DRENTIPA-857379 format. One line per 2 residues: number of its first residue (from 1); their letters; for each residue x, y, z of C-alpha. Coordinates in nm, 2 decimals, decimal comma. Example, Ala and Ser with C-alpha at 12.3 -4.5 7.8 and 13.67 -1.06 7.14 Angstrom:
% residues 2
1> AS> 1,23/-0,45/0,78  1,37/-0,11/0,71 .
//
This chain:
% residues 655
1> XX> -0,37/1,92/-2,21  0,02/1,86/-2,08 .
3> XX> -0,13/1,62/-1,80  -0,25/1,38/-2,05 .
5> XX> 0,03/1,31/-2,21  0,29/1,09/-1,96 .
7> XX> 0,53/1,05/-2,26  0,75/1,36/-2,44 .
9> XX> 1,04/1,42/-2,64  1,35/1,59/-2,46 .
11> XX> 1,39/1,93/-2,51  1,79/1,90/-2,54 .
13> XX> 1,75/1,74/-2,90  2,01/1,68/-3,14 .
15> XX> 2,03/1,87/-3,48  2,17/1,71/-3,77 .
17> XX> 2,16/1,78/-4,17  1,87/1,54/-4,25 .
19> XX> 1,85/1,32/-4,49  1,84/1,36/-4,90 .
21> XX> 2,00/1,26/-5,22  2,34/1,39/-5,10 .
23> XX> 2,33/1,32/-4,79  2,29/0,99/-4,61 .
25> XX> 2,22/0,96/-4,24  2,35/0,66/-4,03 .
27> XX> 2,33/0,62/-3,63  2,56/0,42/-3,43 .
29> XX> 2,36/0,28/-3,11  2,70/0,20/-2,89 .
31> XX> 2,82/0,57/-2,91  2,49/0,72/-2,94 .
33> XX> 2,60/0,91/-3,29  2,43/1,04/-3,57 .
35> XX> 2,65/1,04/-3,87  2,59/1,32/-4,16 .
37> XX> 2,80/1,16/-4,49  2,78/1,39/-4,78 .
39> XX> 2,86/1,28/-5,10  3,04/0,95/-4,99 .
41> XX> 3,26/1,14/-4,71  3,42/1,38/-4,99 .
43> XX> 3,25/1,71/-4,92  3,21/1,62/-4,53 .
45> XX> 3,15/1,43/-4,23  2,94/1,55/-3,96 .
47> XX> 2,94/1,37/-3,63  2,66/1,47/-3,36 .
49> XX> 2,68/1,27/-3,02  2,52/1,33/-2,70 .
51> XX> 2,78/1,59/-2,58  3,00/1,79/-2,73 .
53> XX> 3,34/1,54/-2,67  3,16/1,26/-2,89 .
55> XX> 3,13/1,56/-3,18  3,35/1,58/-3,47 .
57> XX> 3,35/1,64/-3,86  3,59/1,57/-4,12 .
59> XX> 3,64/1,50/-4,47  3,77/1,16/-4,62 .
61> XX> 3,83/1,04/-4,99  3,52/0,91/-5,20 .
63> XX> 3,53/0,55/-5,24  3,19/0,45/-5,27 .
65> XX> 2,87/0,47/-5,14  2,92/0,39/-4,76 .
67> XX> 2,71/0,12/-4,60  2,83/0,15/-4,26 .
69> XX> 3,02/0,39/-4,06  3,11/0,41/-3,68 .
71> XX> 3,34/0,55/-3,43  3,53/0,31/-3,17 .
73> XX> 3,48/0,42/-2,81  3,61/0,78/-2,74 .
75> XX> 3,63/0,83/-3,14  3,98/0,67/-3,12 .
77> XX> 3,95/0,46/-3,45  3,69/0,52/-3,73 .
79> XX> 3,56/0,19/-3,91  3,36/0,23/-4,27 .
81> XX> 3,19/-0,03/-4,47  3,16/0,01/-4,85 .
83> XX> 3,16/-0,31/-5,00  3,03/-0,64/-4,86 .
85> XX> 3,40/-0,82/-4,89  3,60/-0,54/-4,63 .
87> XX> 3,60/-0,27/-4,41  3,80/0,05/-4,42 .
89> XX> 4,00/0,19/-4,09  4,10/0,59/-4,02 .
91> XX> 4,30/0,67/-3,72  4,20/0,97/-3,53 .
93> XX> 4,46/0,94/-3,23  4,68/1,21/-3,23 .
95> XX> 5,05/1,11/-3,37  4,91/0,84/-3,56 .
97> XX> 4,89/0,77/-3,92  4,58/0,91/-4,06 .
99> XX> 4,61/0,72/-4,36  4,35/0,48/-4,41 .
101> XX> 4,38/0,10/-4,42  4,15/-0,17/-4,51 .
103> XX> 4,07/-0,55/-4,35  3,89/-0,78/-4,59 .
105> XX> 3,67/-1,09/-4,44  3,86/-1,39/-4,37 .
107> XX> 3,56/-1,62/-4,45  3,55/-1,68/-4,85 .
109> XX> 3,26/-1,60/-5,05  3,09/-1,46/-4,76 .
111> XX> 2,91/-1,11/-4,76  2,96/-0,90/-4,48 .
113> XX> 2,66/-0,78/-4,32  2,83/-0,54/-4,13 .
115> XX> 3,08/-0,47/-3,79  3,06/-0,37/-3,40 .
117> XX> 3,32/-0,22/-3,20  3,35/-0,43/-2,85 .
119> XX> 3,57/-0,20/-2,72  3,83/0,13/-2,86 .
121> XX> 4,04/-0,15/-3,03  3,84/-0,42/-3,07 .
123> XX> 3,57/-0,52/-3,36  3,36/-0,78/-3,43 .
125> XX> 3,30/-0,83/-3,82  2,98/-1,00/-3,88 .
127> XX> 2,92/-1,21/-4,21  2,64/-1,42/-4,38 .
129> XX> 2,87/-1,75/-4,27  2,94/-1,65/-3,92 .
131> XX> 3,15/-1,37/-3,66  3,53/-1,29/-3,67 .
133> XX> 3,65/-1,13/-3,41  3,97/-0,90/-3,42 .
135> XX> 4,22/-0,64/-3,26  4,30/-0,36/-3,42 .
137> XX> 4,65/-0,23/-3,39  4,62/0,15/-3,52 .
139> XX> 4,99/0,19/-3,50  5,04/-0,11/-3,73 .
141> XX> 4,75/-0,03/-3,91  4,70/-0,39/-3,93 .
143> XX> 4,43/-0,65/-3,73  4,48/-0,94/-3,56 .
145> XX> 4,22/-1,24/-3,54  4,11/-1,30/-3,20 .
147> XX> 3,84/-1,56/-3,28  3,58/-1,65/-3,51 .
149> XX> 3,27/-1,86/-3,52  3,11/-2,04/-3,83 .
151> XX> 2,75/-2,03/-3,88  2,46/-1,95/-4,13 .
153> XX> 2,35/-1,60/-4,05  2,04/-1,43/-4,15 .
155> XX> 2,08/-1,07/-3,95  2,23/-0,98/-3,61 .
157> XX> 2,17/-0,72/-3,34  2,43/-0,63/-3,10 .
159> XX> 2,33/-0,47/-2,71  2,64/-0,23/-2,63 .
161> XX> 2,56/-0,19/-2,26  2,59/-0,55/-2,24 .
163> XX> 2,84/-0,67/-2,54  2,61/-0,93/-2,60 .
165> XX> 2,57/-1,01/-2,96  2,26/-1,20/-3,10 .
167> XX> 2,29/-1,37/-3,46  1,95/-1,51/-3,66 .
169> XX> 1,99/-1,87/-3,82  1,78/-2,09/-3,95 .
171> XX> 1,57/-2,09/-4,28  1,27/-1,93/-4,06 .
173> XX> 1,55/-1,70/-3,86  1,42/-1,78/-3,52 .
175> XX> 1,66/-1,98/-3,39  1,91/-1,70/-3,22 .
177> XX> 2,26/-1,78/-3,14  2,39/-1,50/-2,86 .
179> XX> 2,77/-1,44/-2,78  2,95/-1,23/-2,52 .
181> XX> 3,24/-1,05/-2,54  3,45/-0,97/-2,26 .
183> XX> 3,82/-0,85/-2,23  3,95/-0,98/-2,55 .
185> XX> 3,72/-1,28/-2,55  3,38/-1,41/-2,68 .
187> XX> 3,18/-1,66/-2,56  2,87/-1,86/-2,72 .
189> XX> 2,58/-1,85/-2,49  2,30/-2,11/-2,51 .
191> XX> 2,07/-2,07/-2,84  1,70/-2,06/-2,82 .
193> XX> 1,44/-2,03/-3,03  1,17/-1,78/-3,06 .
195> XX> 0,83/-1,91/-3,09  0,65/-1,78/-3,41 .
197> XX> 0,30/-1,75/-3,44  0,08/-2,06/-3,56 .
199> XX> -0,03/-1,99/-4,00  -0,25/-2,23/-4,17 .
201> XX> 0,03/-2,38/-4,44  0,14/-2,33/-4,70 .
203> XX> 0,22/-1,98/-4,53  0,57/-1,98/-4,45 .
205> XX> 0,65/-1,71/-4,13  1,02/-1,62/-4,08 .
207> XX> 1,13/-1,37/-3,79  1,20/-1,05/-3,93 .
209> XX> 1,45/-0,82/-3,76  1,29/-0,52/-3,76 .
211> XX> 1,02/-0,76/-3,46  1,29/-0,80/-3,25 .
213> XX> 1,48/-0,58/-2,98  1,74/-0,63/-2,71 .
215> XX> 1,73/-0,39/-2,41  1,85/-0,43/-2,03 .
217> XX> 1,52/-0,39/-1,85  1,61/-0,38/-1,41 .
219> XX> 1,94/-0,46/-1,49  1,89/-0,74/-1,66 .
221> XX> 1,91/-0,86/-2,10  1,59/-0,93/-2,27 .
223> XX> 1,52/-1,00/-2,62  1,18/-0,83/-2,70 .
225> XX> 0,99/-0,99/-2,98  0,69/-0,81/-3,16 .
227> XX> 0,49/-1,10/-3,20  0,22/-1,02/-3,45 .
229> XX> -0,11/-1,20/-3,53  -0,32/-1,28/-3,80 .
231> XX> -0,63/-1,01/-3,94  -0,88/-1,19/-3,84 .
233> XX> -1,19/-1,06/-3,61  -1,13/-1,28/-3,36 .
235> XX> -0,77/-1,21/-3,32  -0,65/-1,13/-3,03 .
237> XX> -0,37/-0,85/-3,12  -0,01/-0,85/-3,10 .
239> XX> 0,18/-0,91/-2,82  0,55/-0,80/-2,71 .
241> XX> 0,71/-1,18/-2,56  1,05/-1,11/-2,36 .
243> XX> 1,31/-1,39/-2,33  1,53/-1,38/-2,06 .
245> XX> 1,90/-1,37/-2,13  2,15/-1,46/-1,86 .
247> XX> 2,51/-1,47/-1,87  2,50/-1,86/-1,80 .
249> XX> 2,22/-2,09/-1,85  1,92/-2,14/-2,10 .
251> XX> 1,73/-1,82/-2,25  1,37/-1,87/-2,11 .
253> XX> 1,06/-1,66/-2,18  0,97/-1,49/-1,92 .
255> XX> 0,66/-1,25/-1,99  0,42/-1,15/-2,22 .
257> XX> 0,33/-0,76/-2,31  -0,07/-0,79/-2,42 .
259> XX> -0,12/-0,51/-2,68  -0,47/-0,56/-2,78 .
261> XX> -0,46/-0,45/-3,12  -0,27/-0,47/-3,48 .
263> XX> -0,08/-0,29/-3,70  0,27/-0,14/-3,70 .
265> XX> 0,49/-0,11/-3,33  0,82/0,00/-3,22 .
267> XX> 0,97/-0,02/-2,90  1,14/0,19/-2,69 .
269> XX> 1,27/0,13/-2,28  1,26/0,45/-2,05 .
271> XX> 1,32/0,43/-1,69  1,33/0,04/-1,71 .
273> XX> 0,95/0,06/-1,88  0,86/-0,11/-2,19 .
275> XX> 0,72/0,18/-2,43  0,56/0,06/-2,73 .
277> XX> 0,47/0,27/-2,98  0,14/0,21/-3,17 .
279> XX> 0,18/0,38/-3,53  -0,20/0,39/-3,67 .
281> XX> -0,37/0,51/-3,33  -0,03/0,75/-3,28 .
283> XX> -0,06/0,65/-2,90  0,23/0,47/-2,70 .
285> XX> 0,15/0,20/-2,43  0,37/0,16/-2,12 .
287> XX> 0,45/-0,16/-1,94  0,63/-0,23/-1,60 .
289> XX> 0,76/-0,59/-1,59  0,77/-0,61/-1,17 .
291> XX> 0,44/-0,44/-1,13  0,27/-0,77/-1,16 .
293> XX> 0,43/-1,09/-0,91  0,44/-1,39/-1,18 .
295> XX> 0,19/-1,62/-1,23  0,38/-1,95/-1,31 .
297> XX> 0,72/-1,93/-1,58  0,57/-1,64/-1,81 .
299> XX> 0,40/-1,34/-1,62  0,11/-1,19/-1,89 .
301> XX> 0,09/-0,82/-1,83  -0,18/-0,60/-1,95 .
303> XX> -0,06/-0,18/-1,99  0,01/0,04/-1,67 .
305> XX> -0,16/0,33/-1,83  -0,42/0,40/-2,06 .
307> XX> -0,26/0,45/-2,42  -0,17/0,81/-2,48 .
309> XX> 0,00/1,04/-2,76  0,37/1,16/-2,68 .
311> XX> 0,31/1,53/-2,59  0,30/1,74/-2,90 .
313> XX> 0,65/1,96/-2,93  0,76/2,22/-3,15 .
315> XX> 1,04/2,22/-3,40  1,18/2,48/-3,61 .
317> XX> 1,02/2,53/-3,93  1,34/2,50/-4,15 .
319> XX> 1,58/2,20/-3,98  1,89/2,29/-3,82 .
321> XX> 1,98/2,60/-4,00  1,67/2,76/-3,87 .
323> XX> 1,76/3,10/-3,79  1,63/3,21/-3,46 .
325> XX> 1,33/3,46/-3,58  1,16/3,17/-3,76 .
327> XX> 0,86/3,02/-3,58  0,85/2,65/-3,44 .
329> XX> 0,65/2,40/-3,64  0,42/2,14/-3,48 .
331> XX> 0,63/1,79/-3,47  0,48/1,53/-3,69 .
333> XX> 0,44/1,25/-3,44  0,47/0,88/-3,50 .
335> XX> 0,59/0,97/-3,87  0,63/0,70/-4,09 .
337> XX> 1,00/0,83/-4,12  1,10/0,75/-3,74 .
339> XX> 1,36/0,55/-3,62  1,32/0,38/-3,30 .
341> XX> 1,65/0,28/-3,15  1,74/0,15/-2,81 .
343> XX> 1,73/0,20/-2,53  1,50/0,56/-2,55 .
345> XX> 1,63/0,70/-2,86  1,37/0,84/-3,16 .
347> XX> 1,52/0,98/-3,50  1,38/1,15/-3,77 .
349> XX> 1,66/1,12/-4,02  1,38/1,34/-4,29 .
351> XX> 1,37/1,60/-4,05  1,72/1,60/-3,90 .
353> XX> 1,63/1,53/-3,54  1,72/1,32/-3,26 .
355> XX> 1,51/1,29/-2,95  1,56/1,12/-2,63 .
357> XX> 1,20/0,99/-2,48  1,11/1,03/-2,16 .
359> XX> 0,83/0,94/-1,90  0,66/1,20/-1,71 .
361> XX> 0,53/1,09/-1,39  0,27/1,36/-1,25 .
363> XX> 0,04/1,26/-1,52  0,02/0,90/-1,39 .
365> XX> -0,10/1,02/-1,00  -0,44/1,05/-1,14 .
367> XX> -0,45/0,80/-1,43  -0,36/0,51/-1,18 .
369> XX> -0,65/0,47/-0,95  -0,46/0,19/-0,74 .
371> XX> -0,26/0,36/-0,50  -0,10/0,09/-0,34 .
373> XX> -0,02/-0,02/-0,74  0,06/0,35/-0,78 .
375> XX> 0,31/0,35/-0,56  0,49/0,04/-0,63 .
377> XX> 0,49/0,19/-0,98  0,66/0,56/-0,89 .
379> XX> 0,90/0,39/-0,63  1,06/0,20/-0,94 .
381> XX> 1,12/0,53/-1,13  1,45/0,71/-1,11 .
383> XX> 1,28/1,10/-1,06  1,03/1,01/-0,82 .
385> XX> 1,05/1,14/-0,51  0,88/1,51/-0,57 .
387> XX> 0,55/1,28/-0,71  0,55/1,03/-0,43 .
389> XX> 0,55/1,25/-0,15  0,32/1,45/-0,33 .
391> XX> 0,11/1,17/-0,34  0,16/1,10/0,01 .
393> XX> -0,02/1,48/0,10  -0,31/1,37/-0,14 .
395> XX> -0,36/1,05/0,05  -0,39/1,17/0,42 .
397> XX> -0,59/1,52/0,31  -0,83/1,65/0,02 .
399> XX> -1,07/1,51/-0,14  -0,86/1,21/-0,30 .
401> XX> -0,77/1,15/0,10  -0,76/0,73/0,06 .
403> XX> -0,85/0,48/0,39  -0,62/0,44/0,65 .
405> XX> -0,53/0,09/0,57  -0,44/0,20/0,23 .
407> XX> -0,23/0,43/0,36  -0,07/0,25/0,58 .
409> XX> -0,01/0,01/0,27  0,19/0,26/0,13 .
411> XX> 0,36/0,39/0,44  0,51/0,01/0,43 .
413> XX> 0,62/0,04/0,08  0,79/0,35/0,14 .
415> XX> 0,94/0,21/0,45  1,07/-0,15/0,32 .
417> XX> 1,29/0,08/0,05  1,38/0,27/0,35 .
419> XX> 1,48/0,00/0,56  1,65/-0,17/0,20 .
421> XX> 1,88/0,09/0,23  1,97/0,13/0,57 .
423> XX> 2,06/-0,23/0,58  2,29/-0,17/0,24 .
425> XX> 2,47/0,13/0,41  2,48/-0,08/0,71 .
427> XX> 2,70/-0,39/0,51  2,91/-0,16/0,34 .
429> XX> 3,01/0,02/0,69  3,10/-0,30/0,85 .
431> XX> 3,25/-0,42/0,53  3,48/-0,10/0,51 .
433> XX> 3,55/-0,19/0,89  3,68/-0,51/0,84 .
435> XX> 3,91/-0,42/0,58  4,04/-0,57/0,21 .
437> XX> 4,14/-0,85/0,38  3,80/-0,95/0,44 .
439> XX> 3,67/-0,84/0,12  3,59/-0,50/0,22 .
441> XX> 3,67/-0,40/-0,10  3,44/-0,57/-0,29 .
443> XX> 3,12/-0,39/-0,16  3,02/-0,03/-0,33 .
445> XX> 2,89/0,22/-0,13  2,48/0,24/-0,18 .
447> XX> 2,40/0,47/-0,40  2,07/0,65/-0,23 .
449> XX> 1,80/0,65/-0,52  1,49/0,92/-0,48 .
451> XX> 1,29/0,61/-0,42  1,43/0,68/-0,05 .
453> XX> 1,17/0,85/0,15  1,30/0,89/0,50 .
455> XX> 1,17/1,06/0,82  1,28/1,40/0,76 .
457> XX> 1,15/1,39/0,35  0,81/1,26/0,56 .
459> XX> 0,78/1,53/0,87  0,90/1,84/0,60 .
461> XX> 0,72/1,75/0,31  0,38/1,58/0,47 .
463> XX> 0,27/1,49/0,85  0,42/1,86/0,96 .
465> XX> 0,19/2,03/0,72  -0,06/1,76/0,76 .
467> XX> -0,11/1,80/1,13  -0,08/2,22/1,11 .
469> XX> -0,39/2,23/0,87  -0,71/2,43/0,99 .
471> XX> -1,02/2,23/1,06  -0,87/1,88/1,01 .
473> XX> -1,02/1,60/1,22  -0,76/1,56/1,51 .
475> XX> -0,83/1,21/1,55  -0,72/1,09/1,20 .
477> XX> -0,45/1,31/1,25  -0,33/1,14/1,57 .
479> XX> -0,42/0,84/1,32  -0,21/0,90/1,05 .
481> XX> 0,11/0,99/1,24  0,07/0,67/1,47 .
483> XX> 0,01/0,46/1,14  0,36/0,58/1,05 .
485> XX> 0,55/0,52/1,33  0,39/0,20/1,33 .
487> XX> 0,59/0,12/0,99  0,89/0,26/1,10 .
489> XX> 0,85/0,03/1,44  0,77/-0,26/1,19 .
491> XX> 1,09/-0,24/1,03  1,27/-0,20/1,30 .
493> XX> 1,37/0,14/1,19  1,45/0,39/1,51 .
495> XX> 1,22/0,65/1,52  1,33/1,02/1,52 .
497> XX> 1,21/1,21/1,81  1,06/1,50/1,62 .
499> XX> 0,76/1,24/1,51  0,68/1,19/1,86 .
501> XX> 0,71/1,56/1,95  0,46/1,65/1,65 .
503> XX> 0,21/1,37/1,83  0,26/1,47/2,12 .
505> XX> 0,18/1,85/2,02  -0,10/1,73/1,89 .
507> XX> -0,26/1,53/2,14  -0,22/1,88/2,32 .
509> XX> -0,34/2,11/2,14  -0,63/1,95/2,15 .
511> XX> -0,68/1,83/2,47  -0,65/1,44/2,43 .
513> XX> -0,44/1,41/2,78  -0,59/1,11/2,83 .
515> XX> -0,44/0,95/2,48  -0,11/1,09/2,55 .
517> XX> -0,08/0,93/2,93  -0,20/0,60/2,79 .
519> XX> 0,08/0,61/2,46  0,29/0,68/2,74 .
521> XX> 0,16/0,45/2,96  0,17/0,17/2,72 .
523> XX> 0,53/0,24/2,59  0,35/0,37/2,27 .
525> XX> 0,58/0,62/2,23  1,00/0,52/2,27 .
527> XX> 1,15/0,64/2,60  1,40/0,93/2,52 .
529> XX> 1,57/1,18/2,66  1,43/1,44/2,42 .
531> XX> 1,06/1,32/2,44  1,12/1,33/2,86 .
533> XX> 1,22/1,69/2,84  0,94/1,80/2,61 .
535> XX> 0,68/1,65/2,88  0,85/1,86/3,15 .
537> XX> 0,76/2,17/2,94  0,38/2,06/2,93 .
539> XX> 0,39/2,06/3,31  0,22/2,40/3,34 .
541> XX> -0,02/2,28/3,06  -0,07/1,91/3,21 .
543> XX> 0,04/1,86/3,59  0,11/1,52/3,55 .
545> XX> 0,34/1,54/3,30  0,58/1,61/3,52 .
547> XX> 0,56/1,23/3,66  0,53/1,11/3,33 .
549> XX> 0,85/1,22/3,29  1,03/1,10/3,59 .
551> XX> 0,89/0,78/3,49  1,02/0,80/3,14 .
553> XX> 1,38/0,90/3,29  1,39/0,64/3,52 .
555> XX> 1,32/0,37/3,26  1,62/0,51/3,06 .
557> XX> 1,82/0,44/3,34  2,11/0,62/3,14 .
559> XX> 1,95/0,99/3,22  2,04/0,98/3,64 .
561> XX> 2,20/1,32/3,59  1,83/1,47/3,37 .
563> XX> 1,58/1,34/3,69  1,82/1,50/3,96 .
565> XX> 1,83/1,86/3,77  1,47/1,80/3,70 .
567> XX> 1,36/1,73/4,06  1,65/1,98/4,18 .
569> XX> 1,45/2,23/3,98  1,13/2,18/4,12 .
571> XX> 1,31/2,23/4,48  1,26/1,87/4,52 .
573> XX> 1,55/1,81/4,72  1,50/1,52/4,91 .
575> XX> 1,35/1,36/4,66  1,66/1,42/4,46 .
577> XX> 1,85/1,28/4,72  1,62/0,98/4,76 .
579> XX> 1,66/0,94/4,42  2,06/0,94/4,43 .
581> XX> 2,10/0,69/4,68  1,85/0,43/4,51 .
583> XX> 2,06/0,42/4,18  2,38/0,40/4,43 .
585> XX> 2,55/0,73/4,29  2,52/0,91/4,62 .
587> XX> 2,85/0,83/4,72  3,00/1,03/4,36 .
589> XX> 2,75/1,29/4,36  2,82/1,67/4,40 .
591> XX> 2,74/1,86/4,75  2,74/2,16/4,65 .
593> XX> 2,47/2,14/4,37  2,25/1,98/4,66 .
595> XX> 2,35/2,26/4,91  2,29/2,55/4,65 .
597> XX> 1,92/2,39/4,60  1,85/2,36/4,96 .
599> XX> 1,98/2,71/5,02  1,74/2,85/4,72 .
601> XX> 1,39/2,70/4,90  1,46/2,90/5,22 .
603> XX> 1,37/2,62/5,43  1,62/2,64/5,72 .
605> XX> 1,59/2,32/5,87  1,61/2,13/5,53 .
607> XX> 1,92/2,32/5,45  2,04/2,20/5,78 .
609> XX> 1,91/1,83/5,66  2,10/1,80/5,34 .
611> XX> 2,40/1,96/5,52  2,44/1,71/5,79 .
613> XX> 2,37/1,42/5,53  2,65/1,54/5,32 .
615> XX> 2,92/1,56/5,67  2,83/1,24/5,76 .
617> XX> 2,92/1,12/5,41  3,25/1,29/5,41 .
619> XX> 3,28/1,10/5,76  3,19/0,73/5,63 .
621> XX> 3,43/0,78/5,35  3,73/0,96/5,45 .
623> XX> 3,68/0,96/5,85  3,68/1,34/5,86 .
625> XX> 3,27/1,52/5,84  3,53/1,83/5,65 .
627> XX> 3,46/1,90/5,30  3,75/1,92/5,05 .
629> XX> 3,86/2,21/4,92  3,77/2,08/4,57 .
631> XX> 3,38/2,06/4,66  3,35/2,43/4,71 .
633> XX> 3,13/2,44/4,95  3,29/2,67/5,18 .
635> XX> 3,04/2,93/5,16  2,77/2,68/5,25 .
637> XX> 2,97/2,59/5,54  3,04/2,99/5,65 .
639> XX> 2,61/2,97/5,60  2,56/2,74/5,81 .
641> XX> 2,75/2,85/6,10  2,61/3,18/6,04 .
643> XX> 2,21/3,06/6,10  2,31/2,77/6,36 .
645> XX> 2,66/2,86/6,51  2,92/2,70/6,53 .
647> XX> 2,84/2,45/6,82  2,58/2,35/6,60 .
649> XX> 2,86/2,26/6,33  3,04/2,06/6,57 .
651> XX> 2,72/1,88/6,67  2,62/1,77/6,31 .
653> XX> 3,01/1,66/6,28  3,00/1,43/6,60 .
655> X> 2,65/1,32/6,57 .
//
């Protein structure tokens, strides 16, 4: 079953002509390009990249065996190494001479190990005697030396994401000297030593290039060392040791990943996870260095999940040139011909395929029993939203339902991420308002990752469906809803009214009016106008809801108009008049609104009292009992005269 596999090879694989006696295959980690070079380039070079723009085909003169071939960024200049002394260059910039030109290594008697492009026109030569950093001038067909450093070099590695190069020095090759390249300059970083395993004398160990890799994990650069142990019965098994390499300061050993077995291994980084492939068992292990709090200077990690094979897949039978009608055959996973490159690339040169490795999150849900730990794991992954919401649904209902403390813990984890995003948005907005003079432009708008699960997401995909399901325990339903609201309040996130509505509707549906009364009385549900209106709508079902609504509107102190409207709609005209006087708004209120309501009651004496009250207000404010034309009370004056007579109108005015 595919659910057993949490790793897969991506569908959009790259086809290239497989390695053979006439075709050599090279891979450039910086541009993620595969070069298929036939007959030294004389019968063609085909370059396949991650997209059409980075793919190209051309011919070049056969000047001997190609040792290394790479394009500069943007396919502008091609560099080819054929000897241990020099590198050849070919311009691919339009309107520039296409003729090859050559540059020799400056260090005498040095053997060139290889080269790396750092920008579209800057290149580093690496020899056994050090590095030479050049600027390439394609129009002049020449190179200018920017900087050189002399030191004995065994092998080198380059991390294109950070433009950091690692040089292996000393006899045991375990003292590593990093260099950082930026904007035409190169800086020497702090060198450090890899701790090799202790072995009985006279055996000598040296650090192998294939046991070291550089990668960016959670935005930080690490050197990963695959530490093998002896094959004795009591051997603890191999480990992956991570050294954190900051731009400034010393490189330090920070993490140890326990593999608990021996053999041949290869490393990938996928979605900030360290994936370790074990060839003999044809399985892979996955580690998350953030899944455990540091237990000192060095954190020790066990695999997040049990070892599993990459999901089986099929490839065309006859390679990339296969006709569509041919049947696909199973891909040989963990083949000895596989080349594994950073961060997530696997290449089979013998078959002519390049894949990107991907993590499948759905299968991890059943494998990680600790749901709090599972949520920590999921929140750090890229495509996590759908799976997280699915897990939340499982936690609150069905056979996999979790205890309330576990549900509360998960809600807190989600809302911590939600709160961090809201604060980042607030900081960005504040900086933008402050303007460039106060550093507003230095702030980048925060990117909303899939890990940000907001109230709308939870309401739509989890809580509303949970509250509406049949045969559920209403006590559990209310408890879960209130736990989510508690978590929002804990992180000082304003609760959206639709969550309160869901709580109230659930309580009313199960006739839990005493609970509703308590929630409102003790302000468990935060006062709001929409909530007060909802309570009003419940009056026919629960009569005290009317007074609860009024009390809430009074507490809001910004809802005076709404309170008056509610009281008038209930024909409580005197109550509305008393309220408007109590809040000091009597002098500005509309007389017509109150007179309309009083007439609608059919109570003649009530109408008389209200009419007389506003006449007295007019006398006090303007020295005249008459209503202004702008108050539109003419029909009520006529009605008063018809019912009580002209004399009553005059008496009311002079009283």
